[in-house]
C-alpha positions as CSV (number, residue, x, y, z in Angstrom):
1,X,-8.3,30.0,-13.0
2,X,-7.0,32.5,-15.5
3,X,-8.4,32.1,-19.0
4,X,-4.9,31.9,-20.5
5,X,-4.0,28.9,-18.3
6,X,-4.5,25.4,-19.6
7,X,-7.2,23.1,-18.2
8,X,-5.7,20.5,-16.0
9,X,-6.4,17.7,-13.5
10,X,-4.1,16.9,-10.5
11,X,-2.7,13.8,-8.8
12,X,-1.1,14.3,-5.4
13,X,1.1,11.5,-4.1
14,X,0.8,11.2,-0.3
15,X,0.9,7.5,0.4
16,X,4.6,6.8,1.1
17,X,6.0,5.0,4.2
18,X,8.0,8.1,5.4
19,X,10.7,5.7,6.5
20,X,13.3,8.4,7.1
21,X,10.8,10.3,9.3
22,X,10.1,7.3,11.5
23,X,6.8,6.7,9.8
24,X,5.4,10.1,10.5
25,X,3.1,10.9,7.4
26,X,4.6,13.8,5.4
27,X,1.2,15.0,4.4
28,X,0.4,15.8,8.0
29,X,3.5,17.9,8.7
30,X,2.8,21.5,9.3
31,X,4.2,24.7,7.8
32,X,3.0,28.0,9.4
33,X,-0.1,26.3,10.8
34,X,-1.1,24.5,7.6
35,X,-0.5,20.9,6.8
36,X,1.5,20.1,3.7
37,X,-1.5,18.3,2.3
38,X,-3.7,21.4,2.7
39,X,-0.9,23.5,1.2
40,X,-0.6,21.2,-1.8
41,X,-4.3,21.0,-2.4
42,X,-4.6,24.8,-2.2
43,X,-1.9,25.2,-4.8
44,X,-3.9,23.0,-7.2
45,X,-7.4,24.3,-6.6
46,X,-7.6,25.4,-10.3
47,X,-7.7,21.7,-11.2
48,X,-10.9,20.4,-12.8
49,X,-10.4,17.1,-11.0
50,X,-8.0,16.4,-8.1
51,X,-7.2,13.1,-6.4
52,X,-4.9,12.4,-3.5
53,X,-3.3,9.0,-3.4
54,X,-2.9,8.2,0.3
55,X,-4.9,8.1,3.5
56,X,-8.0,10.2,3.8
57,X,-8.0,13.6,5.6
58,X,-9.2,12.1,8.8
59,X,-5.7,10.6,9.1
60,X,-4.4,14.1,9.7
61,X,-7.3,15.4,11.8
62,X,-8.7,17.4,8.9
63,X,-12.4,17.6,8.2
64,X,-11.8,19.0,4.7
65,X,-9.0,20.1,2.4
66,X,-9.0,22.8,-0.3
67,X,-10.3,21.8,-3.7
68,X,-12.3,18.9,-2.2
69,X,-10.2,16.1,-3.7
70,X,-11.1,12.5,-3.9
71,X,-8.9,10.0,-2.1
72,X,-7.7,6.7,-3.4
73,X,-5.0,4.1,-2.4
74,X,-2.8,2.1,-4.7
75,X,-3.2,-1.6,-4.3
76,X,-1.2,-2.9,-2.6
77,X,-0.4,0.1,-0.5
78,X,3.2,1.3,-0.5
79,X,3.8,-0.1,-4.0
80,X,5.8,3.0,-5.0
81,X,5.2,6.4,-6.6
82,X,4.6,4.9,-10.1
83,X,1.9,2.7,-8.7
84,X,0.4,5.7,-6.9
85,X,0.4,7.7,-10.1
86,X,-1.3,5.0,-12.0
87,X,-4.0,4.6,-9.2
88,X,-4.6,8.3,-9.1
89,X,-4.7,8.8,-12.8
90,X,-7.1,6.0,-13.3
91,X,-9.4,7.3,-10.6
92,X,-11.2,9.2,-13.4
93,X,-11.7,7.6,-16.8
94,X,-14.9,9.2,-18.2
95,X,-13.3,12.6,-18.9
96,X,-9.9,14.1,-18.6
97,X,-8.4,17.6,-18.9
98,X,-5.7,18.1,-21.5
99,X,-3.0,18.2,-18.8
100,X,-2.4,16.4,-15.5
101,X,-0.3,17.9,-12.8
102,X,1.6,15.3,-10.7
103,X,3.2,16.4,-7.5
104,X,4.4,14.9,-4.2
105,X,2.7,16.2,-1.1
106,X,5.8,17.4,0.7
107,X,7.1,20.5,-1.3
108,X,6.5,23.7,0.7
109,X,7.0,25.8,-2.4
110,X,4.5,23.8,-4.5
111,X,2.4,26.9,-5.4
112,X,5.5,28.5,-7.2
113,X,6.0,25.2,-8.9
114,X,2.4,24.9,-10.2
115,X,2.5,28.5,-11.4
116,X,5.7,28.0,-13.3
117,X,4.5,24.8,-15.0
118,X,1.1,26.2,-16.0
119,X,2.7,29.3,-17.4
120,X,5.1,27.2,-19.5
121,X,2.2,25.0,-20.8
122,X,0.3,28.1,-21.8
123,X,3.3,29.3,-23.8
124,X,4.3,26.0,-25.4
125,X,2.1,22.9,-25.0
126,X,4.0,20.6,-27.3
127,X,5.3,18.2,-24.7
128,X,4.9,17.1,-21.1
129,X,6.8,19.4,-18.7
130,X,9.1,18.2,-15.9
131,X,10.6,20.7,-13.4
132,X,14.4,20.9,-13.2
133,X,15.7,22.2,-9.9
134,X,19.4,22.5,-9.4
135,X,20.1,20.5,-12.6
136,X,17.9,17.6,-11.4
137,X,14.7,16.6,-13.2
138,X,11.8,16.0,-10.9
139,X,9.2,13.6,-12.3
140,X,6.9,14.1,-9.3
141,X,7.0,17.9,-9.9
142,X,5.5,17.8,-13.4
143,X,2.7,18.7,-15.8
144,X,2.0,15.8,-18.2
145,X,-0.1,15.8,-21.3
146,X,-3.0,13.5,-20.3
147,X,-3.1,11.6,-23.6
148,X,0.5,10.7,-23.4
149,X,0.3,9.7,-19.7
150,X,-2.8,7.6,-20.5
151,X,-0.9,5.8,-23.3
152,X,2.0,5.1,-20.9
153,X,-0.2,3.8,-18.2
154,X,-2.2,1.6,-20.5
155,X,1.1,0.1,-21.9
156,X,2.4,-0.7,-18.5
157,X,-0.8,-2.3,-17.4
158,X,-1.1,-4.3,-20.6
159,X,2.3,-5.8,-19.8
160,X,1.7,-6.4,-16.2
161,X,1.6,-4.2,-13.1
162,X,3.0,-0.8,-11.9
163,X,3.8,-2.2,-8.5
164,X,7.3,-1.2,-7.5
165,X,7.9,0.1,-11.0
166,X,10.3,3.0,-11.4
167,X,9.0,6.4,-12.6
168,X,11.5,6.3,-15.4
169,X,10.1,3.0,-16.7
170,X,6.5,4.2,-16.4
171,X,7.3,7.4,-18.3
172,X,9.7,5.9,-20.8
173,X,7.3,6.6,-23.7
174,X,6.3,10.1,-22.6
175,X,8.0,12.9,-24.4
176,X,9.0,15.6,-21.9
177,X,10.6,19.0,-21.9
178,X,12.6,20.3,-18.9
179,X,11.4,23.4,-17.2
180,X,14.1,25.1,-15.1
181,X,12.5,26.5,-11.9
182,X,14.0,28.7,-9.2
183,X,16.5,26.9,-6.9
184,X,14.7,25.2,-4.0
185,X,11.2,25.2,-5.6
186,X,11.0,21.4,-5.5
187,X,12.8,20.9,-2.2
188,X,10.9,18.3,-0.2
189,X,10.8,16.7,3.3
190,X,12.7,13.4,3.2
191,X,14.4,13.7,6.6
192,X,14.0,15.7,9.8
193,X,17.0,17.7,8.7
194,X,15.0,18.7,5.6
195,X,12.1,19.6,7.8
196,X,14.1,21.9,10.0
197,X,15.6,23.7,7.0
198,X,12.2,24.2,5.4
199,X,10.5,25.3,8.6
200,X,8.3,22.3,8.8
201,X,7.1,20.7,12.0
202,X,4.9,18.0,13.5
203,X,1.5,19.2,14.6
């Protein structure tokens, strides 16, 4: 990683039900011969620690993925992205980098996203950074200040559980700054129509 880029960890969310894809795991979908999970991990290989919240690589027929991430599951499974983020972030507690990238596993242009967020953090690290694509903020395409995220997670768990909690509620105390990104940078695969437009296919 370039010396002028901030140190960061990464949480990749890959444990959803994929209901609108008939249960086909998004992480195992393929773009130009590479699964979306591999693509996402490759974009984040500069992370000091990386964790994937979802099934292990064997679920997708992979022996290894770039960056050699650890794998965890939220408990119970399918408890929502906020619960997944909490499980991933708490996978390491002994040391944390100043920043934590949080991304969904189904954005084909994730490398552009990561580059844009890290460049912005290097220029101005005063607040957590949330990508804005087409006027819409994307909390699962973001670079959070780890201390702020830790405080938010601790507050939620002190009050109860993150199960089925909204991302908005989890991040209510986190001060964020919008980072406009190129149109389409955060487009993801929610439906088969999305997959066709993005050139994504089933292996």
